[in-house]
C-alpha positions as CSV (number, residue, x, y, z in Angstrom):
1,M,-15.1,-42.6,-14.8
2,E,-11.6,-40.8,-15.0
3,P,-9.8,-39.1,-17.7
4,T,-8.0,-40.6,-19.9
5,H,-4.6,-39.9,-19.3
6,L,-2.8,-38.8,-22.6
7,P,0.9,-38.1,-22.4
8,V,2.1,-34.7,-20.8
9,P,3.6,-32.7,-23.6
10,D,7.1,-30.9,-22.6
11,T,5.8,-27.5,-22.2
12,S,9.3,-25.8,-23.4
13,T,8.6,-27.2,-27.0
14,P,6.4,-25.6,-29.5
15,A,2.6,-26.5,-28.8
16,R,0.9,-29.0,-30.6
17,V,-1.7,-28.5,-33.2
18,L,-4.2,-31.3,-34.3
19,V,-5.8,-30.3,-37.3
20,I,-8.7,-32.4,-38.6
21,D,-9.8,-32.1,-42.1
22,D,-10.6,-33.7,-45.3
23,S,-9.6,-30.8,-47.5
24,E,-6.0,-30.8,-48.3
25,E,-5.7,-27.0,-48.8
26,S,-7.1,-26.3,-45.9
27,R,-5.1,-28.3,-43.9
28,E,-1.6,-27.1,-46.2
29,F,-3.0,-23.4,-45.3
30,L,-3.0,-24.0,-41.4
31,A,-0.2,-25.5,-41.0
32,D,1.9,-23.9,-43.2
33,Y,0.3,-19.8,-43.0
34,I,-0.9,-20.1,-39.6
35,L,0.4,-22.5,-36.9
36,A,4.1,-22.9,-37.9
37,P,4.9,-19.2,-38.6
38,N,3.7,-18.8,-34.9
39,G,5.2,-21.5,-32.8
40,Y,3.0,-24.1,-33.3
41,E,4.0,-27.3,-34.4
42,P,1.4,-28.8,-36.6
43,I,-0.1,-32.0,-36.7
44,L,-2.6,-33.4,-39.7
45,A,-5.0,-36.1,-40.3
46,R,-7.1,-36.4,-43.6
47,D,-10.3,-37.5,-41.7
48,G,-11.8,-38.3,-38.2
49,A,-10.8,-41.5,-38.1
50,E,-7.3,-41.2,-38.5
51,G,-7.3,-37.8,-36.2
52,L,-8.7,-40.5,-34.0
53,R,-6.0,-41.9,-33.8
54,K,-3.1,-39.2,-33.9
55,V,-5.4,-37.9,-30.5
56,L,-3.9,-41.3,-28.9
57,T,-0.7,-41.4,-30.0
58,D,0.9,-38.0,-30.5
59,A,-1.3,-36.0,-27.5
60,P,-1.9,-32.6,-29.2
61,D,-2.6,-29.6,-26.5
62,V,-4.9,-28.6,-30.0
63,I,-8.0,-29.6,-31.9
64,L,-8.5,-28.2,-35.0
65,L,-11.5,-29.7,-36.3
66,D,-13.7,-29.8,-39.6
67,L,-17.2,-30.5,-39.0
68,E,-18.3,-32.5,-42.6
69,M,-15.6,-35.5,-43.2
70,P,-15.8,-38.7,-45.0
71,R,-15.5,-42.0,-42.7
72,M,-16.0,-40.2,-39.7
73,N,-17.3,-36.4,-39.5
74,G,-16.8,-33.7,-36.5
75,I,-19.7,-34.7,-34.7
76,E,-18.2,-38.8,-34.6
77,V,-15.4,-37.6,-33.6
78,L,-16.5,-35.6,-31.1
79,E,-18.6,-38.7,-29.7
80,A,-16.0,-40.8,-29.3
81,L,-13.5,-38.0,-27.3
82,R,-16.1,-38.0,-25.2
83,Q,-16.6,-41.6,-24.5
84,R,-12.8,-42.1,-24.1
85,N,-13.2,-39.5,-21.5
86,I,-10.4,-37.3,-23.4
87,E,-10.0,-33.5,-22.5
88,I,-8.5,-31.9,-24.8
89,P,-9.5,-28.3,-26.2
90,V,-11.3,-28.7,-29.9
91,I,-11.5,-26.0,-31.7
92,L,-14.7,-26.5,-34.3
93,M,-14.3,-25.4,-37.9
94,T,-17.7,-24.7,-39.9
95,G,-19.1,-23.0,-43.0
96,H,-21.5,-20.5,-43.2
97,G,-24.8,-21.7,-42.5
98,S,-23.7,-23.9,-39.8
99,E,-23.7,-21.8,-36.9
100,E,-27.1,-24.2,-35.5
101,A,-24.6,-27.2,-36.2
102,A,-22.1,-25.8,-34.0
103,V,-23.6,-25.2,-31.4
104,E,-25.3,-28.5,-30.8
105,V,-21.5,-29.8,-31.0
106,F,-20.9,-27.4,-27.7
107,R,-23.2,-29.6,-25.9
108,L,-20.0,-32.4,-26.8
109,G,-17.6,-30.2,-25.6
110,V,-16.5,-28.0,-27.8
111,R,-14.7,-25.3,-26.2
112,D,-15.1,-22.7,-29.5
113,Y,-15.4,-22.4,-33.2
114,V,-14.5,-20.3,-35.8
115,I,-16.4,-19.9,-39.3
116,K,-14.8,-20.6,-42.6
117,P,-13.3,-18.8,-44.5
118,F,-11.4,-17.3,-41.2
119,K,-9.4,-14.5,-40.2
120,L,-5.6,-15.4,-39.3
121,E,-6.4,-13.2,-36.1
122,E,-9.7,-15.2,-35.5
123,M,-8.1,-18.4,-35.4
124,L,-4.7,-16.8,-33.6
125,T,-7.2,-16.0,-30.6
126,A,-8.9,-19.4,-30.6
127,I,-6.0,-21.3,-30.7
128,K,-4.3,-19.3,-27.5
129,R,-7.7,-18.9,-25.8
130,A,-7.6,-22.8,-25.9
131,L,-4.2,-23.6,-24.6
132,V,-5.3,-21.1,-21.4
133,E,-7.4,-23.8,-20.7
134,A,-5.2,-26.5,-21.3
135,R,-2.9,-25.2,-19.5
136,L,-5.0,-24.2,-16.8
137,R,-6.7,-27.5,-16.7
138,Q,-3.0,-29.3,-16.1
139,E,-2.3,-27.2,-13.0
140,R,-5.4,-27.6,-12.0
141,D,-5.4,-31.8,-11.9
142,E,-1.8,-30.9,-10.8
143,L,-3.5,-29.4,-7.8
144,L,-6.1,-31.4,-6.9
145,N,-3.3,-34.2,-6.4
146,R,-1.5,-32.1,-4.0
147,L,-5.2,-31.5,-2.4
148,M,-5.6,-35.1,-2.5
149,Q,-2.3,-35.9,-0.9
150,A,-2.7,-32.7,2.0
151,N,-6.3,-33.9,2.5
152,Q,-5.3,-37.4,3.7
153,Q,-2.8,-35.3,5.9
154,L,-5.7,-33.3,7.4
155,E,-8.2,-36.5,8.2
156,R,-5.1,-37.8,9.9
157,R,-5.0,-34.9,12.0
158,L,-9.1,-34.2,12.0
159,Q,-9.5,-36.4,14.5
160,E,-7.3,-34.2,16.7
161,L,-8.6,-30.8,16.2
162,N,-12.3,-31.9,16.7
163,T,-11.0,-33.1,20.4
164,L,-9.6,-29.9,20.8
165,Y,-12.0,-28.0,19.2
166,G,-14.3,-28.2,21.7
167,I,-11.6,-28.0,24.8
168,G,-10.3,-24.8,23.3
169,K,-13.8,-23.3,22.7
170,S,-14.4,-24.3,26.3
171,V,-11.4,-22.4,27.2
172,T,-11.1,-19.6,25.1
173,A,-14.9,-18.2,26.4
174,L,-13.4,-18.4,30.3
175,L,-12.3,-14.8,31.6
176,D,-12.1,-15.6,35.0
177,Q,-8.3,-16.3,36.1
178,E,-8.7,-19.1,38.5
179,K,-11.3,-21.1,36.5
180,L,-9.4,-20.8,33.8
181,L,-6.2,-22.3,34.7
182,T,-7.7,-24.8,36.2
183,R,-10.1,-25.8,33.0
184,I,-6.3,-25.9,30.7
185,V,-5.0,-28.2,33.0
186,D,-8.0,-30.6,33.2
187,A,-7.9,-30.2,29.5
188,A,-3.8,-31.0,29.9
189,V,-4.7,-34.2,31.7
190,F,-7.9,-35.2,29.6
191,I,-6.3,-35.4,26.0
192,T,-3.0,-36.8,27.0
193,G,-4.7,-39.6,29.3
194,A,-1.5,-38.5,31.9
195,D,-1.7,-38.8,35.9
196,E,-1.1,-35.0,36.6
197,G,-1.1,-31.8,34.8
198,T,0.7,-28.6,35.3
199,L,0.2,-24.9,34.5
200,M,2.9,-22.5,35.7
201,L,2.4,-19.0,34.4
202,A,5.8,-16.2,34.7
203,D,5.7,-13.0,35.8
204,P,6.2,-10.7,32.6
205,V,8.7,-8.1,34.6
206,T,10.8,-10.8,36.8
207,G,10.0,-14.2,35.5
208,K,9.6,-15.9,38.3
209,L,6.8,-18.3,38.8
210,I,3.7,-16.1,40.3
211,H,1.1,-18.8,39.3
212,Q,0.3,-22.6,39.2
213,A,-2.5,-24.9,38.7
214,V,-2.2,-28.8,39.4
215,R,-4.2,-31.4,38.7
216,R,-4.0,-35.1,39.3
217,K,-6.7,-37.3,37.9
218,A,-9.9,-37.0,40.5
219,E,-7.6,-35.2,42.9
220,E,-6.4,-31.8,42.7
221,V,-3.3,-30.7,44.7
222,Q,-1.5,-27.0,45.9
223,F,1.9,-27.9,45.7
224,V,4.1,-28.4,42.6
225,P,7.5,-31.2,42.8
226,A,10.7,-29.2,42.4
227,K,11.3,-31.5,39.4
228,L,8.9,-30.3,37.8
229,E,9.1,-26.4,38.6
230,K,12.7,-26.5,37.0
231,M,11.4,-28.2,33.9
232,A,8.9,-25.9,33.3
233,I,11.5,-22.7,34.2
234,Q,13.1,-24.4,31.7
235,V,10.5,-24.4,29.3
236,I,10.3,-20.9,29.5
237,E,13.4,-19.8,29.5
238,T,14.4,-21.8,26.7
239,R,10.9,-21.2,24.6
240,R,11.2,-25.0,23.8
241,P,9.5,-28.0,25.0
242,A,11.4,-30.5,27.1
243,A,10.7,-34.4,28.0
244,T,11.5,-36.7,29.8
245,Q,10.4,-40.3,29.7
246,A,6.9,-39.8,31.2
247,T,7.1,-35.9,31.5
248,L,6.7,-33.5,28.7
249,Y,6.2,-29.6,29.0
250,V,5.7,-27.1,26.4
251,P,5.5,-23.2,26.7
252,L,2.8,-20.8,26.4
253,L,4.2,-18.7,23.4
254,L,2.3,-15.3,22.1
255,G,4.0,-13.4,19.5
256,G,7.5,-13.0,20.8
257,R,6.5,-13.4,24.8
258,T,6.5,-16.7,26.8
259,L,3.7,-16.6,29.3
260,G,4.2,-19.2,31.2
261,A,4.3,-23.4,30.5
262,L,2.0,-26.3,30.6
263,G,3.2,-29.9,31.2
264,V,1.9,-33.2,31.8
265,N,3.4,-36.0,34.0
266,N,2.9,-39.8,34.8
267,V,3.2,-41.5,37.5
268,K,4.5,-44.8,36.3
269,A,7.8,-44.5,33.6
270,S,6.7,-47.1,31.7
271,R,4.1,-45.0,30.0
272,P,6.1,-42.7,28.3
273,F,4.4,-39.3,26.0
274,T,4.3,-40.1,22.3
275,S,4.8,-37.1,19.5
276,H,1.4,-37.5,19.3
277,D,0.9,-36.3,22.7
278,R,3.3,-33.4,22.2
279,R,1.2,-32.2,19.6
280,L,-1.6,-32.3,20.8
281,L,-0.4,-30.6,24.2
282,Q,1.3,-28.1,21.9
283,M,-2.2,-26.5,20.4
284,L,-3.7,-27.0,23.9
285,A,-0.5,-25.1,25.0
286,D,-1.8,-22.5,22.0
287,Y,-5.2,-21.9,22.7
288,A,-4.5,-21.4,26.6
289,A,-2.0,-18.2,25.8
290,I,-4.4,-16.8,23.8
291,A,-7.6,-17.6,26.5
292,L,-4.6,-16.2,28.8
293,E,-4.4,-13.0,27.3
294,N,-7.8,-12.8,26.6
295,A,-8.6,-12.6,30.1
296,R,-5.6,-10.4,30.8
297,L,-7.4,-7.9,28.3
298,F,-10.6,-8.3,29.5
299,R,-9.7,-7.4,33.3
300,E,-8.0,-4.4,31.8
301,L,-10.4,-3.1,29.3
302,E,-13.0,-3.5,32.2
303,A,-10.7,-1.0,34.5
304,Q,-10.6,1.1,31.7
305,K,-14.2,1.1,31.1
306,E,-14.8,1.9,35.0
307,E,-12.3,4.3,34.9
308,E,-13.7,5.8,31.9
309,K,-17.1,6.1,33.7
310,A,-15.7,7.9,36.9
311,Q,-14.3,10.2,34.5
312,I,-17.1,11.0,32.4
313,R,-19.1,10.9,35.5
314,R,-16.9,13.9,37.3
315,L,-16.8,15.7,34.1
316,F,-20.7,15.5,33.2
317,E,-21.9,15.7,36.5
318,R,-21.7,19.2,37.0
319,Y,-22.7,20.1,34.3
320,V,-26.7,18.0,32.9
321,A,-28.9,16.7,34.3
322,P,-28.8,12.8,36.4
323,A,-30.7,11.6,33.7
324,V,-28.4,12.5,30.9
325,V,-25.5,11.5,33.2
326,E,-26.4,7.8,33.4
327,R,-27.7,7.5,29.4
328,I,-23.8,8.6,29.0
329,M,-23.2,5.9,31.3
330,A,-24.7,4.0,29.3
331,N,-23.4,4.5,26.2
332,P,-20.1,6.5,26.9
333,E,-19.2,5.6,23.3
334,E,-22.3,8.3,22.3
335,V,-19.4,11.6,23.8
336,S,-17.2,12.9,22.5
337,L,-14.6,14.4,24.6
338,G,-12.2,16.0,22.1
339,G,-13.6,19.3,20.4
340,V,-16.3,18.5,17.9
341,R,-18.7,20.7,15.6
342,Q,-21.8,20.4,15.6
343,I,-25.5,22.6,15.5
344,V,-26.4,23.5,19.2
345,T,-28.8,26.0,20.9
346,I,-27.3,28.2,23.2
347,L,-29.4,29.4,26.3
348,F,-27.9,33.0,28.2
349,A,-29.7,34.2,31.1
350,D,-28.5,37.3,33.1
351,I,-30.2,39.1,36.3
352,R,-31.1,42.8,35.5
353,G,-30.7,45.4,38.3
354,F,-28.3,42.7,40.5
355,T,-26.0,46.4,40.2
356,T,-28.4,48.5,42.1
357,I,-29.5,45.3,44.5
358,S,-26.1,44.8,45.1
359,H,-25.5,47.9,46.7
360,R,-28.5,48.3,48.9
361,L,-28.0,44.4,50.3
362,P,-25.6,42.7,52.7
363,P,-23.2,40.7,51.2
364,E,-24.4,37.1,53.3
365,V,-28.3,38.5,51.9
366,L,-27.6,39.2,48.3
367,V,-25.9,36.0,48.1
368,D,-28.8,34.1,49.1
369,V,-31.1,36.1,46.9
370,L,-28.8,35.2,43.9
371,N,-28.7,31.2,44.5
372,R,-31.9,31.2,44.8
373,H,-32.9,32.7,41.0
374,I,-29.9,31.2,39.6
375,S,-31.1,27.5,41.1
376,V,-34.5,28.3,40.0
377,V,-32.8,28.8,35.8
378,A,-30.6,26.0,36.8
379,K,-33.3,23.5,36.4
380,A,-35.6,24.3,34.6
381,I,-32.5,24.3,32.0
382,L,-31.7,20.8,33.5
383,Q,-35.6,19.7,33.3
384,E,-35.3,20.3,29.3
385,E,-31.9,18.4,29.5
386,G,-29.5,20.8,28.9
387,T,-26.0,21.4,30.1
388,L,-25.3,24.2,32.2
389,D,-22.1,25.4,30.5
390,K,-21.0,28.4,33.2
391,F,-22.0,30.5,35.9
392,M,-20.7,34.5,35.2
393,G,-21.7,36.2,38.7
394,D,-25.6,37.4,37.6
395,A,-25.5,35.2,34.3
396,V,-26.1,31.6,33.6
397,M,-24.8,29.8,30.0
398,A,-26.2,26.7,29.0
399,F,-26.5,24.9,25.9
400,F,-28.4,21.8,24.2
401,N,-28.0,19.0,21.8
402,A,-24.1,18.2,23.5
403,P,-23.6,15.6,24.9
404,L,-25.8,13.6,23.7
405,P,-27.4,14.7,20.7
406,Q,-31.2,15.8,20.8
407,P,-33.1,16.4,17.8
408,D,-35.5,18.6,19.2
409,H,-32.9,21.0,20.8
410,A,-33.9,24.5,19.9
411,L,-37.5,23.5,21.4
412,R,-35.6,22.3,24.5
413,A,-34.1,25.5,24.7
414,V,-37.2,27.6,24.2
415,R,-39.2,25.4,26.7
416,A,-36.7,25.5,29.6
417,A,-37.1,29.7,28.7
418,V,-40.6,29.9,29.4
419,A,-39.8,27.8,32.3
420,L,-37.4,29.7,33.9
421,Q,-39.7,32.7,33.6
422,K,-42.7,31.0,35.7
423,A,-40.5,29.1,37.7
424,L,-39.7,33.1,38.7
425,H,-42.4,34.1,39.0
426,A,-43.4,31.5,41.8
427,L,-40.0,32.2,43.7
428,H,-40.9,35.8,43.5
429,Q,-44.4,35.2,45.6
430,R,-42.2,34.0,48.5
431,L,-39.8,36.7,48.4
432,P,-40.2,40.8,49.7
433,E,-40.8,42.8,46.4
434,P,-37.2,44.1,46.8
435,Y,-35.4,40.9,46.1
436,R,-37.6,39.9,42.9
437,L,-35.2,39.5,40.2
438,Q,-35.8,39.2,36.6
439,F,-33.6,37.7,33.7
440,G,-33.2,38.7,30.1
441,V,-32.9,35.3,28.0
442,G,-31.1,35.1,23.9
443,L,-31.4,32.0,22.7
444,S,-29.6,31.3,19.6
445,T,-29.0,28.6,16.7
446,G,-25.8,27.6,14.9
447,E,-22.8,26.1,14.6
448,A,-20.2,25.7,17.2
449,V,-17.3,23.8,18.8
450,V,-17.9,21.7,21.8
451,G,-15.5,19.7,23.9
452,H,-12.9,20.1,26.8
453,I,-11.6,23.0,26.6
454,G,-8.5,24.2,28.6
455,T,-5.5,22.9,30.4
456,L,-4.6,19.8,31.7
457,Q,-4.7,20.9,35.3
458,Q,-8.4,23.0,34.2
459,M,-10.7,22.2,31.6
460,N,-14.4,22.9,31.4
461,Y,-17.0,21.3,29.0
462,T,-17.9,24.3,26.9
463,V,-18.8,25.9,23.7
464,I,-17.3,28.1,21.4
465,G,-18.9,30.1,17.9
466,D,-20.5,32.9,16.7
467,C,-23.8,31.4,18.2
468,V,-22.8,31.6,21.4
469,N,-22.0,35.7,21.1
470,L,-25.0,35.9,18.8
471,A,-27.3,34.4,22.0
472,Q,-25.4,36.6,24.6
473,R,-26.1,40.0,22.6
474,L,-29.5,39.2,22.0
475,Q,-29.7,38.3,25.7
476,A,-28.5,41.9,26.2
477,K,-30.7,43.7,24.6
478,A,-34.0,41.6,26.2
479,R,-35.7,43.4,29.1
480,G,-36.4,41.8,32.3
481,G,-39.0,39.2,31.6
482,Q,-38.0,39.2,27.9
483,V,-36.5,36.0,25.7
484,F,-35.2,36.7,22.9
485,L,-35.1,34.3,19.6
486,C,-32.8,34.7,16.7
487,Q,-33.8,33.6,13.2
488,R,-32.7,30.3,12.9
489,T,-33.6,29.3,16.4
490,Y,-37.1,30.9,16.0
491,A,-37.5,29.0,12.0
492,A,-36.8,25.6,14.2
493,V,-39.6,26.1,16.6
494,R,-41.9,27.9,14.5
495,D,-45.0,25.3,14.6
496,H,-44.6,25.2,18.7
497,V,-44.2,29.1,19.6
498,R,-46.0,32.4,19.9
499,V,-43.8,35.3,19.4
500,R,-43.9,39.2,18.5
501,P,-41.6,39.8,15.7
502,M,-39.3,42.8,17.3
503,G,-37.7,43.1,13.2
504,P,-34.3,43.6,12.2
505,M,-32.0,45.1,15.2
506,P,-28.5,45.8,15.2
507,I,-26.5,43.6,17.2
508,K,-22.9,44.4,18.9
509,G,-20.1,43.0,16.3
510,Y,-22.7,42.4,13.4
511,S,-22.8,44.4,10.2
512,Q,-26.1,43.9,9.2
513,P,-29.0,43.7,11.6
514,E,-30.1,40.6,12.8
515,P,-33.9,39.6,12.7
516,V,-35.0,39.3,16.4
517,F,-38.3,37.7,17.8
518,Q,-39.6,38.2,21.0
519,L,-40.9,34.8,22.8
520,L,-44.4,35.0,24.0
521,G,-45.5,31.3,25.0
522,L,-46.1,27.9,23.5
523,K,-48.8,27.1,21.7
């Protein structure tokens, strides 16, 4: 049932408040002391029957309704309003002890209630709330009317959009340029019923036509008639549609750029295109512009990704194990090429007695012996997926927990240290005794800056931090065959290793002695 439409009050005039109360004293008090002084126009009714008549004739904005009245009580008034589907905010005025009845009448449409005797502020607040509700209801009705009108227009376009939706979805999903061009032209011919369709793209620099696709019904042709090409150029230059009796072209616009022109043509001029065809073709052109831009961006993104992968591979294949490189290739976003702070474990290994042996061996032999020992150390580090930082003459530096996270980085470093000592022992079985070199190893865990550091001409993936210095100092303290751990490294692996506490040892550059532990093996 439609709401009863009463005369709409002029919002430039005072709000009209209908008081329905059998008490003359109450009516006059409300009119003279509350409503009129606060800018409201009072309308008074002695009972429910009179009040109902004035609702229909005077179109009040708010009703103040007493519950107990002769002839027609408040509940009967509410029921009458409800039967007539009149939507005017009602404020119920009830005495003490009538709260239960007040709650009951909310079911009949009462919006608010005040208890007699009421305070001035109470009544004014209730009236203001009711007026806000009335205004919002009126705005809602006006909005609904506008929405109904808009809905009629939308329904007319719904069929067009449904047609274009499937076409647009298939077009925007294509990333292959040639397939995309063909799909767009096919769609243009389909939605307009044209004999021919043409798509031309403009070179973004020169403006010349660099791509073109033409489709005739049931046949594909490889040329564009001169008259169509001329019209396409006009559309691209003016950024506006162009049409003749049997030809229609629209621009492919994307932001401030014109990508090209999409056109359809009928062989017989007796079949002119309508404004409906033009609207559909322009919407398709909008889809096509987005799809073409997506395809271009996809090609650029793929090229960029390939270049990034090649760059990452070039950067890391010198430092880390092949398995780590492949994981980086699979998830390059996990790698930060800039400097970042993170916890790492550093491994320093230095040959003992290298200076002495270098005086006794020819350079060629010396290099061969050195490379054999360094290779053993590097292999042990890479097996634990550590990162080789640098080779410094007869020393090797590596770190763990970068470029990929390794929750067990300290344990990996310890295993690498144990493995390199075992591998050195195996190597020594194949070398003459004078060629057998020992390594002192130091391990330290702490925060460092990790990243590519250097100049544009020469950059290295490395670590910088106090833990690097500490690992180097521990290595310097270790004799050949010894592996020294700092306190933090030991704390991270204590359940997995056997150690000998070396006590606090003075470390160069540190004000206090540092606890040091000699690694004896794995548990």
